[in-house]
C-alpha positions as CSV (number, residue, x, y, z in Angstrom):
1,Q,74.8,115.7,62.0
2,S,73.3,114.8,65.8
3,K,74.8,111.4,65.3
4,S,78.5,113.4,64.4
5,N,78.0,115.1,67.5
6,N,76.8,111.8,69.9
7,T,80.1,110.5,68.7
8,G,82.4,113.2,69.6
9,G,80.4,113.5,73.0
10,G,81.3,110.0,73.5
11,G,85.0,110.1,72.6
12,A,85.3,113.2,75.3
13,A,83.6,111.5,77.9
14,V,85.9,108.1,77.2
15,K,88.9,110.7,77.6
16,K,87.4,112.4,80.7
17,S,87.2,108.5,82.2
18,S,90.6,108.1,81.2
19,T,91.7,110.6,83.5
20,N,89.3,109.7,86.1
21,S,91.5,106.5,86.7
22,A,94.6,108.3,86.7
23,P,94.2,108.8,90.9
24,K,94.1,105.1,91.0
25,H,97.8,105.3,90.6
26,N,98.4,107.2,93.8
27,P,99.5,104.1,95.5
28,A,102.9,104.3,93.2
29,P,104.2,106.4,96.2
30,K,104.6,103.8,98.4
31,Q,107.2,102.0,96.5
32,T,109.7,104.5,97.7
33,T,109.7,102.3,100.9
34,G,112.1,100.3,98.9
35,S,114.9,102.8,99.6
36,K,116.5,99.8,101.8
37,K,120.0,101.0,100.6
38,G,119.8,103.9,102.8
39,E,117.6,102.1,105.3
40,T,118.1,103.0,109.3
41,V,118.8,101.0,111.8
42,Y,119.8,101.7,115.4
43,I,123.1,100.3,117.3
44,T,123.6,100.9,121.3
45,S,126.8,102.3,122.5
46,S,127.8,98.7,124.2
47,G,126.6,96.2,122.0
48,K,127.9,94.5,118.3
49,K,124.3,94.2,116.7
50,Y,122.1,96.2,114.9
51,H,118.2,96.5,115.3
52,R,115.1,97.9,114.0
53,S,113.3,100.4,115.8
54,G,111.0,99.3,118.4
55,C,113.5,96.0,119.1
56,Q,112.8,94.9,122.8
57,Y,116.7,94.5,123.0
58,L,117.3,98.4,121.9
59,K,118.0,100.3,125.3
60,K,118.0,104.2,126.1
61,S,121.6,104.7,124.6
62,C,120.1,103.5,121.0
63,I,122.0,105.6,118.0
64,E,120.3,106.0,114.6
65,I,122.8,104.7,112.0
66,K,122.2,103.4,108.0
67,K,122.1,99.6,107.8
68,S,125.2,99.9,105.2
69,D,127.7,101.9,107.8
70,A,126.3,99.9,110.5
71,I,127.7,96.5,108.4
72,S,130.6,98.3,107.3
73,E,131.6,99.1,111.0
74,G,131.4,95.6,112.1
75,Y,127.5,95.1,113.5
76,T,125.6,92.2,112.7
77,P,122.1,91.8,112.6
78,C,120.0,91.3,115.5
79,S,118.4,87.3,115.7
80,K,115.3,88.7,117.0
81,C,114.3,91.9,115.0
82,N,116.1,90.5,112.0
83,P,116.4,94.3,110.4
């Protein structure tokens, strides 16, 4: 009888350890950074280039816009920050 109890306990322990490994899958939400289809870029009121946030060529007049919209409006990528 004690052998069958040990087997049952061992099986339960394995199941518990498999649930403990589940939190290791938490990094998966970082894959949401792959949403480049709606990636935000920045344009200026006077230029014809789009930029990443923090680009040295962005001035105070930076305007947030979707990358796809910037492209459709004729903006081209900045050669310095390469968005």
